[in-house]
C-alpha positions in Angstrom: -54.9 -23.4 6.9 -53.2 -20.2 8.6 -53.1 -17.2 6.4 -50.2 -14.9 6.3 -50.0 -12.0 8.9 -48.5 -8.7 8.4 -45.2 -10.1 9.9 -45.3 -12.9 7.4 -45.8 -10.5 4.4 -42.9 -8.2 5.7 -40.7 -11.3 6.3 -41.8 -13.9 3.8 -40.4 -17.4 3.9 -38.3 -18.0 0.9 -36.6 -21.3 -0.1 -33.5 -19.3 -0.6 -32.7 -15.7 0.4 -32.5 -13.1 -2.3 -28.9 -12.0 -3.2 -27.5 -8.8 -1.6 -28.0 -7.3 1.8 -30.5 -4.5 1.0 -33.6 -4.1 3.3 -35.7 -3.4 0.4 -35.6 -6.2 -2.4 -33.9 -5.1 -5.5 -35.3 -5.5 -9.0 -33.7 -8.2 -10.9 -34.1 -6.7 -14.4 -32.7 -9.5 -16.5 -34.1 -11.8 -19.1 -31.5 -14.7 -18.6 -29.0 -15.7 -15.9 -25.6 -17.1 -15.9 -25.6 -21.0 -15.0 -23.0 -23.2 -13.4 -20.7 -25.1 -15.8 -21.5 -28.5 -14.4 -24.6 -30.8 -14.0 -26.4 -28.2 -11.8 -27.1 -26.3 -15.1 -29.3 -29.2 -16.4 -31.0 -29.4 -13.0 -31.9 -25.8 -12.9 -33.2 -25.8 -16.6 -35.2 -28.9 -15.8 -36.8 -27.5 -12.5 -40.4 -26.2 -12.2 -40.3 -22.3 -12.2 -36.5 -21.9 -11.5 -36.0 -18.5 -10.1 -32.6 -17.8 -11.9 -32.5 -19.4 -15.4 -34.8 -17.6 -17.9 -37.3 -15.0 -16.9 -40.1 -16.7 -18.9 -39.7 -19.5 -16.4 -39.4 -17.3 -13.4 -37.4 -14.7 -11.7 -36.2 -13.7 -8.2 -38.8 -11.0 -8.0 -41.6 -13.5 -9.1 -40.4 -16.0 -6.4 -40.7 -13.3 -3.7 -44.1 -12.4 -4.7 -45.2 -16.0 -5.0 -44.1 -16.8 -1.6 -46.2 -13.9 -0.2 -49.2 -15.0 -2.3 -48.8 -18.7 -1.4 -48.9 -17.9 2.2 -51.9 -15.6 2.0 -53.9 -18.3 0.5 -52.6 -21.1 2.8 -51.4 -22.9 -0.5 -48.5 -25.2 -1.1 -47.5 -23.2 -4.1 -48.2 -20.2 -6.3 -47.6 -19.1 -9.9 -47.3 -15.5 -10.9 -48.3 -14.7 -14.4 -48.9 -11.6 -16.3 -52.6 -10.9 -15.9 -55.8 -12.2 -14.1 -57.0 -13.6 -17.3 -53.8 -15.4 -17.9 -54.1 -17.0 -14.4 -57.7 -18.1 -15.4 -56.5 -19.4 -18.8 -53.5 -21.4 -17.6 -55.4 -22.9 -14.6 -58.3 -24.1 -17.0 -56.0 -25.3 -19.9 -53.9 -27.3 -17.3 -56.9 -29.3 -16.4 -58.9 -29.9 -19.6 -58.5 -31.6 -22.9 -60.7 -32.5 -25.9 -63.8 -34.4 -24.9 -63.8 -33.1 -21.2 -66.8 -31.3 -19.6 -66.6 -28.1 -17.6 -69.4 -26.8 -15.3 -69.2 -23.0 -14.7 -71.5 -20.2 -13.6 -73.9 -18.2 -15.8 -72.1 -15.1 -14.6 -68.3 -14.5 -14.7 -65.7 -11.8 -15.4 -66.5 -11.2 -19.2 -63.1 -12.4 -20.3 -63.5 -15.6 -18.6 -67.0 -16.0 -19.9 -65.6 -15.6 -23.5 -63.0 -18.3 -22.8 -65.6 -20.7 -21.5 -68.4 -20.1 -24.0 -66.4 -19.4 -27.2 -62.7 -20.5 -26.9 -62.9 -23.7 -24.9 -65.5 -25.3 -27.1 -63.1 -24.7 -30.1 -60.7 -27.1 -28.4 -63.5 -29.9 -28.0 -64.3 -28.9 -24.3 -67.9 -29.0 -23.5 -69.1 -26.2 -21.0 -72.4 -26.1 -19.1 -73.4 -22.8 -17.5 -75.4 -22.9 -14.2 -77.0 -20.2 -12.0 -74.4 -19.8 -9.2 -76.9 -19.1 -6.5 -78.6 -22.5 -6.9 -76.3 -25.1 -5.4 -78.6 -27.9 -6.4 -78.4 -27.0 -9.9 -74.7 -26.8 -9.8 -74.5 -30.1 -8.2 -76.8 -31.6 -10.8 -74.8 -30.5 -13.6 -71.7 -32.2 -12.4 -71.2 -35.8 -13.9 -68.6 -38.5 -14.5 -67.2 -36.6 -17.5 -66.7 -33.3 -15.6 -63.1 -32.4 -15.3 -63.4 -28.9 -13.8 -66.0 -26.8 -12.0 -65.1 -23.2 -12.5 -66.5 -20.6 -10.0 -66.3 -16.9 -9.3 -67.5 -15.5 -5.9 -68.6 -12.8 -5.3 -69.5 -12.2 -9.0 -68.8 -9.2 -11.1 -70.7 -6.9 -10.9 -73.9 -8.1 -9.0 -71.9 -9.6 -6.0 -73.7 -13.0 -6.2 -72.0 -15.8 -4.1 -71.2 -19.5 -4.8 -71.4 -22.0 -1.9 -67.9 -23.1 -2.4 -68.0 -26.0 0.2 -71.1 -27.5 -1.3 -69.6 -27.2 -4.9 -66.3 -28.7 -3.9 -68.0 -31.8 -2.2 -70.1 -32.4 -5.3 -67.2 -32.1 -7.7 -64.8 -34.3 -5.7 -67.4 -37.0 -5.6 -67.0 -37.1 -9.6 -63.2 -36.6 -9.6 -63.5 -33.1 -10.8 -61.2 -30.2 -9.8 -62.6 -26.9 -8.5 -61.1 -23.7 -9.6 -62.3 -20.4 -8.0 -61.7 -16.8 -9.0 -61.2 -15.1 -5.6 -60.5 -11.6 -6.9 -63.3 -9.8 -5.4 -63.2 -11.4 -1.9 -59.3 -11.8 -1.8 -57.7 -14.0 0.7 -58.3 -11.4 3.5 -62.0 -12.1 3.3 -62.1 -15.7 1.8 -59.7 -18.5 1.6 -61.3 -20.9 -0.9 -58.7 -23.8 -0.2 -60.0 -24.0 3.2 -63.5 -24.8 1.9 -62.4 -27.6 -0.4 -61.4 -25.6 -3.7 -58.3 -27.1 -5.5 -56.9 -24.1 -7.4 -57.5 -20.4 -6.7 -57.1 -17.8 -9.4 -56.9 -14.0 -8.9 -56.2 -10.9 -10.7 -53.2 -9.5 -8.7 -53.9 -6.2 -10.7 -56.5 -5.5 -8.2 -56.4 -5.6 -4.3 -53.3 -7.7 -4.0 -51.2 -4.9 -5.7 -53.6 -2.1 -4.7 -52.2 1.0 -6.3 -53.5 0.7 -10.0 -50.0 0.4 -11.5 -49.5 -3.3 -12.1 -51.2 -5.9 -14.4 -50.6 -9.5 -12.9 -52.3 -12.7 -12.0 -51.7 -15.5 -9.7 -52.7 -19.2 -9.4 -52.4 -20.9 -6.0 -53.1 -24.4 -4.7 -51.5 -27.8 -4.4 -47.9 -28.0 -5.6 -48.5 -30.6 -8.4 -51.6 -28.7 -9.8 -49.5 -25.4 -9.8 -46.7 -27.2 -11.6 -49.1 -28.4 -14.2 -50.3 -24.8 -14.6 -46.7 -23.5 -14.9 -46.0 -26.0 -17.7 -48.9 -24.3 -19.7 -47.6 -20.8 -18.7 -44.0 -22.0 -19.8 -45.4 -22.7 -23.3 -48.0 -19.9 -23.6 -45.7 -17.3 -22.3 -47.7 -14.9 -20.0 -44.8 -13.6 -18.1 -45.0 -11.3 -15.2 -41.8 -9.3 -15.6 -39.4 -8.4 -12.8 -40.5 -4.8 -12.3 -44.2 -5.7 -12.1 -43.4 -8.5 -9.6 -41.3 -6.1 -7.5 -44.3 -3.6 -7.5 -46.7 -6.3 -6.5 -44.5 -7.6 -3.6 -44.2 -3.9 -2.4 -48.1 -3.7 -2.6 -48.7 -6.9 -0.7 -46.8 -5.5 2.3 -49.8 -3.3 3.0 -52.5 -5.6 1.8 -54.1 -6.5 5.3 -54.2 -2.7 6.2 -55.8 -1.7 2.9 -58.3 -4.5 3.0 -59.5 -3.7 6.5 -60.2 0.0 5.2 -61.9 -1.1 1.9 -64.3 -3.4 3.9 -65.2 -0.9 6.4 -65.7 1.9 4.0 -67.7 -0.1 1.5 -70.0 -1.2 4.3 -70.7 2.4 5.2 -71.2 3.4 1.5 -73.5 0.4 0.9 -75.5 1.3 4.0 -75.9 5.0 2.9 -77.0 4.1 -0.7 -79.5 1.4 0.8 -81.5 4.2 2.3 -81.3 6.9 -0.3 -84.6 7.5 -2.2 -83.0 7.6 -5.7 -81.4 4.1 -5.3 -83.7 1.1 -6.1 -81.4 -1.6 -5.1 -77.8 -2.1 -3.7 -75.9 -5.4 -4.3 -73.4 -5.9 -1.4 -73.2 -9.1 0.6 -72.5 -7.2 3.9 -76.1 -5.9 3.8 -78.6 -7.9 5.9 -81.0 -7.9 3.0 -78.6 -9.3 0.5 -80.3 -12.6 -0.5 -77.1 -14.6 0.2 -76.1 -12.6 3.4 -76.1 -15.8 5.6 -73.8 -17.6 3.1 -71.6 -14.6 3.1 -71.3 -14.6 6.9 -70.3 -18.3 6.8 -67.9 -18.1 3.9 -66.4 -14.6 4.2 -64.5 -12.8 7.1 -65.4 -9.4 5.5 -67.3 -8.4 2.5 -65.0 -6.5 0.3 -64.6 -3.1 -1.3 -66.9 -3.4 -4.5 -70.6 -2.9 -4.5 -73.2 -2.1 -7.2 -76.3 -0.2 -7.2 -79.2 0.6 -9.5 -80.9 3.9 -10.0 -84.6 4.1 -9.6 -85.0 6.5 -12.7 -83.0 4.3 -15.1 -80.1 4.9 -17.5 -80.6 8.7 -17.6 -80.2 8.8 -13.7 -77.2 6.6 -13.9 -75.5 8.8 -16.5 -76.3 11.8 -14.4 -74.4 10.2 -11.4 -71.5 9.5 -13.6 -71.3 13.1 -14.7 -71.9 14.7 -11.4 -69.4 12.6 -9.4 -66.3 14.8 -8.5 -64.2 12.6 -6.1 -65.0 9.2 -7.6 -63.4 8.6 -11.0 -64.9 6.8 -14.0 -62.5 3.8 -14.9 -62.6 0.1 -15.3 -60.8 -2.2 -12.8 -60.8 -1.8 -9.0 -58.8 -2.5 -5.9 -56.7 0.6 -6.0 -56.4 3.4 -3.4 -58.9 5.6 -5.4 -62.7 5.2 -5.6 -63.8 4.2 -9.1 -67.2 4.2 -10.6 -68.3 2.3 -13.7 -71.3 1.6 -15.9 -71.1 -2.1 -16.3 -73.5 -2.4 -19.3 -71.4 -0.1 -21.6 -67.8 -0.6 -20.1 -67.4 -4.0 -18.3 -69.7 -5.8 -20.8 -68.4 -3.8 -23.8 -67.5 -7.0 -25.6 -70.7 -9.0 -25.0 -73.9 -8.9 -27.0 -77.1 -7.3 -25.8 -78.5 -10.8 -25.2 -75.5 -11.7 -23.1 -75.9 -8.6 -21.1 -79.4 -9.2 -20.5 -78.9 -12.9 -19.5 -76.2 -11.8 -16.9 -78.9 -9.4 -15.3 -77.1 -6.3 -16.0 -79.6 -3.3 -15.9 -78.7 -0.1 -17.8 -79.4 1.6 -14.5 -76.7 -0.2 -12.7 -73.4 1.3 -11.5 -70.5 -0.5 -10.0 -68.5 1.4 -7.2 -65.1 0.3 -6.2 -64.6 2.0 -2.8 -61.2 3.2 -2.3 -59.1 4.5 0.8 -60.4 8.0 0.9 -62.2 9.1 4.0 -65.6 7.2 3.8 -67.4 10.5 4.6 -65.9 12.2 1.6 -67.0 9.4 -0.5 -70.5 9.5 0.8 -70.8 13.2 0.5 -69.7 12.9 -3.2 -72.3 10.4 -4.0 -74.9 12.5 -2.1 -74.3 15.4 -4.2 -74.2 13.4 -7.4 -77.4 11.3 -6.9 -80.8 12.8 -8.0 -82.7 14.6 -5.2 
């Protein structure tokens, strides 16, 4: 499928134009809309995600953002919700029922991991976790009762990859649906639907918005599957409100320009860290020595703006870097214009047990770096002065 260009994002294809003549789309700050006093009212109320009925069902601003997100992924449809975890949740709940089997990875975003290991089993859904870097093991775990294969690539925070084409082929042999979290890669670097994935979920809070001022999520894919996800969202209520949808659409207009910079700067920073004597390991698929670099080159057009690295002298050295960094800021999340540094073991995995942290391979010496849009030389200089000599 052809992904959206800058021109497409500036002039998105809408089923119906937004009201008004302003060049910049207005914010439709309304919870409900006046309906016609005839049979059309019932048609609107019964439609999937109507844009002007009730904001829990959809809104003009959501429709605009959805059109842009749909085209970025080369999808038939998109559903905008209130967070990335809302996207993960409605996508999964729309495809499973009691007695079903889900195959997922051992490493996921921690909220998704809790959903898979603690909450879905309460509803009678059986979940098997498999190492994502082993396509044979993933394939072997899929069976006749498997309803969903849930993947995330690259993973957070170790940047491990999943072979999406191989997983999709195996899943479809058993009639299972493949759902992939594409937040780290973004549609600029990977379009999972082209590799056989059925539904894509993303945290639009991150690169899609790009300015650290929105919380939103999106589900894209086949129209019938997205409609089923909307039915779950309609009942569960994870609304993306008009102002957030408006901000997201504004951020999307510069998305390709920002991602090109994130990719280039992260590559430069990863190469710097890889040769620094205080660093024992750098996890970034754009490095030739990444164990899945060949897969990354097949599956990705670029390698993203997030990397992680381990300090040779352990936790004390990692803590020292956090305290000494001046340009980079300590915060969770990523994908904004600013460079953020995070200690995964204590922040990203704050809600996981020590056993879960160890099982995920998260070292106390690991730091995650989300490379922003500052001059790459300035980011490198800040890291150079913060790292142990």
